[in-house]
N, C-alpha and C positions, 0 to 999 in steps of 0.2 A: 624490235623491228625497225625503229627509227635509226638506231646505230648501224644496222645492217644496210639500210638504204643509203645512208651517208657514206659508208665504206665502199659500196658498189659504185656510187656516183663520183668518187674522187678520181681525178686524172691519174694519180699515182697507181691506183688499183688497175686502171686500164693499161697503163704502161707496163707494169710488171707482169700482167696477164699476157700481154703481147710478147714480151721477152720470153716467157715460159713456153708459149706456143711456138715461137721461132726456134728455140733450142730443141724442142721435141721434134719439129720437122727436120732440122739439121741432122739430128741423131738417126732418125728413120731413113733419111736419104743416104747417109753414110753406111747404114746397116744393109740397105737393099743393094747398094752399089758393090758392096764387098761380099755378097752372098756366095758361098762356096769357096771363098779364099780364106787364107789364114789371117786372123786378126793380129796386126802388128802394132808395136808401140808407136810407130810413126803415124799410122792411120788414126790411132786414138788421140795422139797429140794434135793432129790436123783438125780433127773434129772439135776438140776442146778449144783450140785456137780460133776456129771459125765462130764458135759460140761467143767467145770473149770479144772478138772483133765486131760482131753484129750489135753488141750492146751500145757503143757510142754512136754508131750509124743510126740505129733505131731511135736513140735519144734525140739526135739532131732532127731527124725526119718528123718525129712526134711533135717536137716544139714548133717546127716550121709549119706543119699542117694545122696546128692549133692557133696560128698567129692571128687570123681574122676572127676576132671575138666580139666585135661590136653587135649589139642587138638593140632594137627599138625599145625605148623606155616603157615600162609597164606601170609607171606611176599614173594614178587616176586623178586628173585635175577637174573632172566634170562637176563635182559638187560645188565648186566655186562659182560656176556659171549660173547656178540657181539662186544665188544671193541677190537681194535687192540693194540699191544704193544706200539705203538707210542702214541695212545690216552691215555692209562693208565699212561704213563710217565708225562702227563699233570695234573694229579690229584691234586698235591699240588698247582699248579698255579691257578686252578679254585676255590679253597676254598674261596679266598678273594672275589669272586663275590657274595657270600652270604650276604655280607654287603649291597648290593644293594636292597635286598628284605625287604619289610616292616614287613613281618611275622617273621623275625629273630629278637628276642628280647634280645638275649645275644650272644656276640661273644668275647671270650677271648683267648689269646695265652700265654702259659707258656713255655719259653725256658729252656733248661737244659744244658747250656754251661759249668757250673762250675764243675759238677760231671761227670768227664770223665769215671769213672768206671761203670756208669749206661748205660744200653742199650737204654734208652729213650733219644730221641733227642728233640722233641717238642710235645706239646699237645694243641689241640684246644678244647674248650668247647662251644658248640653252642646250643641255645634253639630256637626251631621252635614253634611258638604259633600264633594261629589264632582264632578269636571269631566265625566267621560265614563263612563257617561251622566250628564248633569247632574242632581244631587240636592242639595237643601238643606232641612234640617229643624232647627228650633230646639226643643230639649228642655229642659223644666224639671221637676225631680223634687223635690217638697217632702215631707219627712217631718214628721208631727205627733207630739206627745208621746203622744197617745192616739188610738185609732181613730175616736172620735166626731168629733174635729176634722176628719179627712179626709172623713168622711161628710157633715158639715155643709158643707164646702167644695164637694163635688159637688152637694149639694142647692141651694146658692146659685147655681151655674152654671145649673141647670135652671130656676130661678125667674127669672133675669135674661134668658134668651133662650129664646123659645118654639120657635124654628126649630132643632130638634135631634132626634136619635134617642137614646132612653135604653135602655140594656141593663144588666140586673142578673143576675149568675150566682150559683149556689149555693155557689161556693167563695170567697165574701167578696170579690168583685171587681165593679166596675160601670164604666160608661162613659157619657159624654155626647158624642155625635158631632154636632157642629154642622153644619148645612147649609152647603155651599160657597156663597160669594157673590163677585160681581165686584168687582175693584178699580176704584173710581171716585173722581174728585176734581174739585174746582172748578177747579183749575189746568189740567186737561185738558178743561174744559167738560163733564164727565160723559160724555165719549165712551166707548163700550164698549171693554173691554179683554179680551184673551184669557186673562189670568191670573185666578186665583180665590184668595180666602182659604179655607184649609182648616184648621180648628182642632178639636182633640179634647182632652177631659179624661178621664183614666182613674184609677180608684182601685184600688190593690192593697194590701189591709190598711190600714195607717196612712199610706200614701204616696199622693200625688196626682201624676200625670204630666200635664204640659201639652205638647201637640204642636202646632206651627204651621208651615205651609209655604204656598207660593204656586205651585202647579202650573198649567200651561195647562189650559184646560177640556177639551181633547181627551186629556189625560193624567191625568184625575181617577181613573181606575181603576188607574193605575200609581203611586199616591201612595207617598211615602217613609214615611209614618206606618205603613202596613201592614207595610212591610219592618222597621221598628223593632219593632213588636209581635211579629212572627214571630221576630225575633232574640232578644229578651229571653225569649220563651217557650222557645226552643231552649236558651238558656244556663241557664235555671232547670231544664230537664228533664234536663240532663246531670249 
């Protein structure tokens, strides 16, 4: 059942279904127009030629009409707003707990002790990957030497991309939840794709968390970013 739903939801399925319907309509129109007349090779070739000609036109129209793919992010940042200042101060302490989870497939730390002129203090790179149900999330956690560096980083994200939802809480946390957008490339002739870029930037004190994943458009409300947010909030609350 799951595979059937995914098959029906794929843009390629819609496109080829549309092409089949178009060709059926073309054949019916040619047949009705020629009722009572002798079927000639020329008429058959004209019908076939029109069917072939409609394919690239339909392809281009399909791609253009699917161009506006931005959707408001469905990442749920609300659990962070319920944390106290004391719980938020525990954020860096709970990061190491991720090593205990089998779905964490990468966990690296890069210290920045040598470059004293840099605002960056430490950076974590974490990969969340699970096969069933399939989940993949890239997590980057950057700690700044002072809180202002993290605030400036979030502000920079807001200025660079207007398509986002901005949330600021009273407990010294904020988030830029970027609108989801379709994966399109020249190599695929900009044909519509069922996957979406879903990125978020979250500030907790002097740390900025970057979340990136590529869910199917019909799974945007089941994003892994929300699961990550709920998990860190649970860890900080314990």
